[in-house]
N, C-alpha and C positions, 0 to 999 in steps of 0.2 A: 260453527265455523271456527277454525283455528285462528288464533290471534295473528300469526305471521301471514296467513293467507288473506287477511283483510287489508294489509298495507298497500298492495298494488291497486286495489279497488279504490281505496281512500285517495291515493296519490292521483289516480286517473280522474276522480271526481273533482279534486282541487284544480288540476290542470284544465279540465273541461270548463269549470266555472270561471277560472281566471281568463282563459281565452274568450269565453262568451262575454264577460264584462268588458274586456279590452276592446273587442270588436264592436259591441253594442255602444260603448262610449264614443269610439272613434267615428263610426258611421252615423250614429244618432246625432252627435254634435254637428257633423257635416250637414246632415239633413235639416237640423234646426237653423243653421246659418242660411239655408236657402230661403227661409221665411224672414229671418231677422235682417239679412243683408241681400235682398234680391237685386239691388243695383250692382253688386259684385258678380252674382251668378248668372243673371239673365244675359248680359253681354257675352259671357263665355259660351253659353249654350247657343246663342245666335251665331257666334264665330265658328262653332263646330257644325253649323248647318241645321240646328233644331229651332223650332219656334220658342219664344221666351217662356211660354207657360209650361214647357216640359221640365224646367228646373223645379217648379212647384210640385209636379207629379213625382219626380225623382225624390224630392225632399219628403213628401208624404210616404213614399215607399221605404225610404231609409229610416224614418222615425218609427213607422209601424213595424218594420222588420227588426229594428233594434230592440223595441219593447218586447216583441214576440220572442226574441232570442233569450230573454231573461225569464220566460215563463215555460218551465219544462214541458207542459202538455202541448204547447205549440211551437217550441223552439226549433224543431225540425223544419217546420214551414217557414219560420222566420229566417233560418239559415239558407233555405232554398231561395226565398225572395231576395235576400241580400246578395246571394251569389249571382243571381241573374242581373241585378242592378250593377254589381261590380264587373260582371262580364261586359255589360254595355259600356261602362266607364273605361274598361281596359281597351276595348275595340276603338272607342272614340279617341282615347289618348294615343294609341298606336297609329291612328290615322292622322293625328295632329301632334307629332312628337316635339315640335319646336314651340308649342304653346306654353302658357304660364304654369301649367300643372305637370309638365315633363312628359315622359314616355310611358307611364303606367305602372311604376314600381309599387305604389301603394295599393291599387286595386288588385295586383297580382298577389301580394302578401295577404290581403283580406280574402281572396278567393281560396287560397290554400288553407287558411284558418277556418273558413266557413265549411270547406269540404270535410275537414277533420271533425269540426263540431257536428255536422250533419251525420257523419258516420257513427260518431259516439252516441248521439241522440237516437239514431235509428236502432242501435243495438240495445239501448236501455228501454225501448218501448215494449210494453207487454204484447205478447201475441194475441190476436183475436181468439176468443173462445168459441168453439163450435157448439151449436144447439143440438 
């Protein structure tokens, strides 16, 4: 492969990993705070109409998805899981725009980044070999 032809692939790889780390840290830390500070999150979930234990389920999904996002073999699944969680967050925040977390800008940004990550990861997956 010609040296100049490698640069776009290297740049894409750097951007993919940068986006993956930023998203994994942002969502992963938010997930961890659901365990570390449940007294902050449970009242929010109750105010949105969910049972308090849902905050723990969301926290588990966020932490697991964030870890998966950093493992190339399962990153596509992690991106999909986190996109579903962020879609739920976006719908919840749009239904409660006057709440303490605003109208949903953060989940919107994460959803866009997760779609980009998922598309890039799906294109890098090897095709299944026929027998």
